[in-house]
N, C-alpha and C positions, 0 to 999 in steps of 0.2 A: 538969237545968239546965246541967250542964257540956257535955253533948252538943249542946244547943241553941245555946249560946254559940259552940262550935267551928264549927257549921254556918253561923251568921250571919257569923262571921269569914271563913270560906272564900268566902262569897258576896260580901262587901264588898271583899275584898282585890283581886280582879281588876279591879273597877270603879275602885278607887283607882289601880291601875297604868295602866289605859286612859285615865283622866282626865289623869294626868301625861304620858303619851305624846301626848295630844291637845294639851295646852298647849305641849309641846315642838315639835310640828309647826307649830302656829300661830305660835310665835316664829320658827321657821325660815323660814316663808313670808313673814312681815313683814320679816325681814332680807333675803331675796332681793328683795322688792319695793323696799326702800330702796336696794339695790345697783343695781337696774335704773334707778330714778329718778335716782340719782347719775350713772350713765353717760349717760343721756339729757340731763341738764342740762349735763354736760361737753361734749357734742357740740353742744348748742344755744347756740352762741357768737355767732350772727348772726341778725338778723331777715330776713324775706324781702325787705324793702326794701334792706337792706345788700347782700345777694347780687345783687339786680337792678341795683343801682348799679354793680357791678363789670363788668357786661356792656356791650354796645353801648347807646347812648341809646334809650330806649323811645319808641314812637310815642304821640302824644296820643290820648286816649280820646274817642270821640264822645259828646257830652253834649247835653242839652236846651239850646237849642231845636232842635238838629239831629235829636235823637230826639223824635218827636212821636206824639201819639195819632192813629192812622189809622182805626180802626174801633171803634164801640161796638155790641156784639152784644146786642140787646134781644129778649127772647122768654120768659125765665123770670119766674115770678110768685112765687118764693120764693128763699131764700138759695142762692146757688151754692156748692156744697161742693167740687167737683172739676172739673178739666179735663185733657185729654190730647191732644197733637197727633197727627195721622196721619203716616205715613211720607212722604206726598207733600208735606208742609209747607204745604199749602193748606187742608186740612180739619182740624177739631178737634172733640172730643167734650166735652160739659159735662153735669154732673149737679147737679140742684137738689132742694131739699126741697119743690118744687111737685109732685114725683112724676114728673118727666120727664127722659129723656135726650134731648139734642138734638145732632145732627150739623150742623155749620156749614161752609159754604164761607167761610172768614174773609176771603179776598181779595175775594170778591163781596158779602160781608155778607148772605148769604141762608142760610136753614135748608134743608137737604137731606133730613133725616129727623127725626122726632119719635117717641119711644117712650114710651108710658105704662107706668109701673112698678106692680107690685102693692103695693110698700111705698114710701112717700114718704120714709122715713128712710134715704136713700142717703148714703154718705160717700165713695165712691171710684168712679172709672171708668177704663177703659183702652181704647185703640185698638190693634188688631193692626197691626204695623208693616210687614209684608212685602206682603200682598195687600190689606189695608184693608177686608176684608169683615166682620170680626168686631169686636164691641165687648162690653165686660163692665162690670158694676157690682155693688156690694154695700153693705151698711150694717148697721143694727141688726137686720135679719132673720137675720143670721149666714150668709147664702147668697150665693154669687157666681153671678149670672145672666149667661149668654152669649147674645148675639143675633147673627143673621146679617142684616146690613142689605142684602145683595144679593138677598134673597128678598122676594117680594111681601108676605107677612104678617110684617111686622117686629116687631109687638107680641108675637108668640109666641116664647117662649124656645127657643133651640136646645138649651141644656143648663142645668141648675141643679146647682151643685156644693155639696153639703152635707157637712159634716164638722167644721167649726169649732164650738167651744163658746162663742165670744164674737163680738162684732161684727166685721164686716169693715172694716178701716181702709185697706187699699190692695190693689190687684191690678195685675199687669202680665203681658202675654203674653210667653212665651219665643219661641214661633213660632206658626203657625196650628194647631198640634196640642196644645200644652202651655201651661200658665198657672200663675203664682205668685200666692198670696194671703197677706196678713198679717192678723193678728187680735188682738183684745183678750184672747184666751186664751193669749197669750205665744208663739204658734207661727206658723210659715209653712208652707204646704203647696204642693207641686207636683202639678198635676192633669193627667190625660188628658182633654182636652175632649170627644173623641168618645164615650168610655165613661163619663165622669163619675167615674172611679175615682181614688183617692188614690195617687200614685206614690211619694211619700215626704214625710215631715214633718221640719221643722227646728225643734227646740225646745231652745234654750239660754238664751233671754232670761228674765229674772226679773220681767218686767212686760209690759204691753201693747206689742205691736209696732205702731208708728204709720206706718212708711213703708218701702218697698223700692224698689230700683232695679237694673235689669240692667246689667251691664258693657257698654259700647259696643264693646269689642274682643274679648270672650270670652263666648259665650253660656252657658258653664258656671259663671260667677261672678256673684253678686249681693250687694248690701249691704242690711242692715236696720238701722233705727233704732228705739229703744224708750224707754219711760218709765223704764227702769232706767238711763238716761243713757249707755248704750253703743251703739256702732256695730259691727256684726259682719259680717265677710266670710265667705261660704259658698261651698263648692264643690259643685255639684249632682252631679258624678260620684261623689263619695264620701259626700255627704250630711252632711259635717262642717263645723263652725265653724272656719275656718282662721286667722282673726285676730279679736281683740277690741280695739277702740280706746276708750280712756277719756279724759276731759278735761272734758266738760260737767258742770255742777252741777245740772242739772234735766232734765226730759223732753226727749228728742229728738223733734221733730215731723216732720222731713223730712230725707231724704238724697238726694244726687244725685251720680253719678259724674263725675269730671273727664273731659274728652273723650278723653284718651289711655288711660284705663282704669287708671292707676296710683295714683289717689287719689280721694277722695270728699269732698264738702262736706256739712255738716250745719247745721241750724237748730234752736234749742232755746228752751225757756221761760226759760233763764238770760240771755236777751237777746243772745246771741252766735251768730255763724256761725263755723264752724271748717273747716279743711281737714286731713284726715288722709291721710298718704302710706303706701301699702302696702309700699313698698320699704324705708323706714326704720322702719316699724312705729310711727308716732307722729304727733303733731300738728305741722304745719309752719306754720300761720298761724291767727290768731284775729281776728275782726272784731267790733268793738263800741265804743261810746262811752258816757260817762256820761249823755249827752243821750237816748240810746235805752234805755229801761228797761222794754220790753214784750217779749212772746214773739214768736218767729219761727214762722210757720205753714208756709212753703214756701220752698224754695231751688232754683235752677237756674243752671247755668253757661252762659256765652255759647259760641258755636261754637269760638272759639279758646281759651277757658278764662281769658282775661284778666279777665273780669268774673264776679262771683258775685252774682246777684240774690236778694234776700230779701224776702218778704212779711211784713208785721208786723201785730200786733193793733191798732196805733194808726192803721190805715187807710193807712199809707205803704208805699212800695217803695223800698228802698235798693239801689244798685249799688256793690259793693266791688271795688277793684282788687286782684286776687289777688297782684300783685307789689309791693304796698305793705306797710308795717309793720302795717296793719290798724287804725290808730288813728283814721282818719277815712274816711267813705264817699267814693267818687268823685263820685257825684251821687245825687239822688233824683228820681223822676218827679214832675212838677208836678200836684198835686191828683188823684191817681189814682182814689180811691174815697171813698164817703161812709160806709163801714162796714168791718168787719174784712176784710182781704185773706185769703182762704181757700186760694187756689191760684195758681200761676203756672208758666209753662214757656216755654222757647225752642224754636222749631220746629227740625227736623233740619237745614234749610239754614242756620240761624243768622241769618236776616234779619228775624225778628219775635219779639216777646215778647207772650204773652197773659197777662192777669191776671184772676182771678175774685174776686168779693166777696159778702159778705152783703147788699150793696145791690142784689142781683138781676142785676147786669150783668157782662159780660165785656168787656174792652177789649184791643185789639191795638195795640202800639207798634212803631214801626220808624223 
């Protein structure tokens, strides 16, 4: 009996020591976080509006009725879930749960290509930006399908990228040879389009990754937003998560880089849009009012970065002045859609905004 007691004591003693060390480490981490928060609050002595007021007078923002609905793109017979502009700023791609991808000439209001999908449960689409010959889509089938619209047989997939264990929430081309995908399996993957091979995987999120966006100034950097409420900056060269930005209180549904590549905007189910700056490693502005109490599905900056557009679950689209204190929107588009706004984007030239909705329509504003 004495030997058994000694053996049990020896087994339990290291566990007690390890638990004590674990609690000590947790307390140390909590103390460091508190110190970081205190330093951030000390430096956060002014709002963006206060800083902007110290500079030269700001130009007035163009608002409705100067900004008008110019085109209504009709052709889908199911909810529009995603859209993405081409690099030429005239064409755009849309994906709908009617099981079709449509390429539009938005300026002429005509369809140029229509692709029938094997799965109608599509959630994302992407237009290759340099040559404009490739498009991609994915959804609940866990597959990213790539099509070459310059070929005669457009309905035949050029490549099917399989490797995710969850639904495909977002995809973006890095160039005409590589592509990034985000998934409900909490990871992002970089693919070789020609071979279909996984080049590397990015897995630090603790929940579904809902959105990704490539840096407009550095092809090696991208940002991801997740239901774990964090926005993460990744370096493709090292495959590492180089920054993690916190602040949202609910799922992040959309992220988009600021035009200079030094910051990104985000939209969340906590009813706020926010801007996080990579240089100061923190939140620099927050947009939301008590009157707006629904989730944001999509965000996009204007060409200059002065405006941040947000699409909302309550069918509305708000434009926020990024140089304001964020307490009131600059304007909202008049009667944009009759159902949930699912996607939006400003074209590369910056002269048009496209919005897509569950009402089956896409609309172009300028």
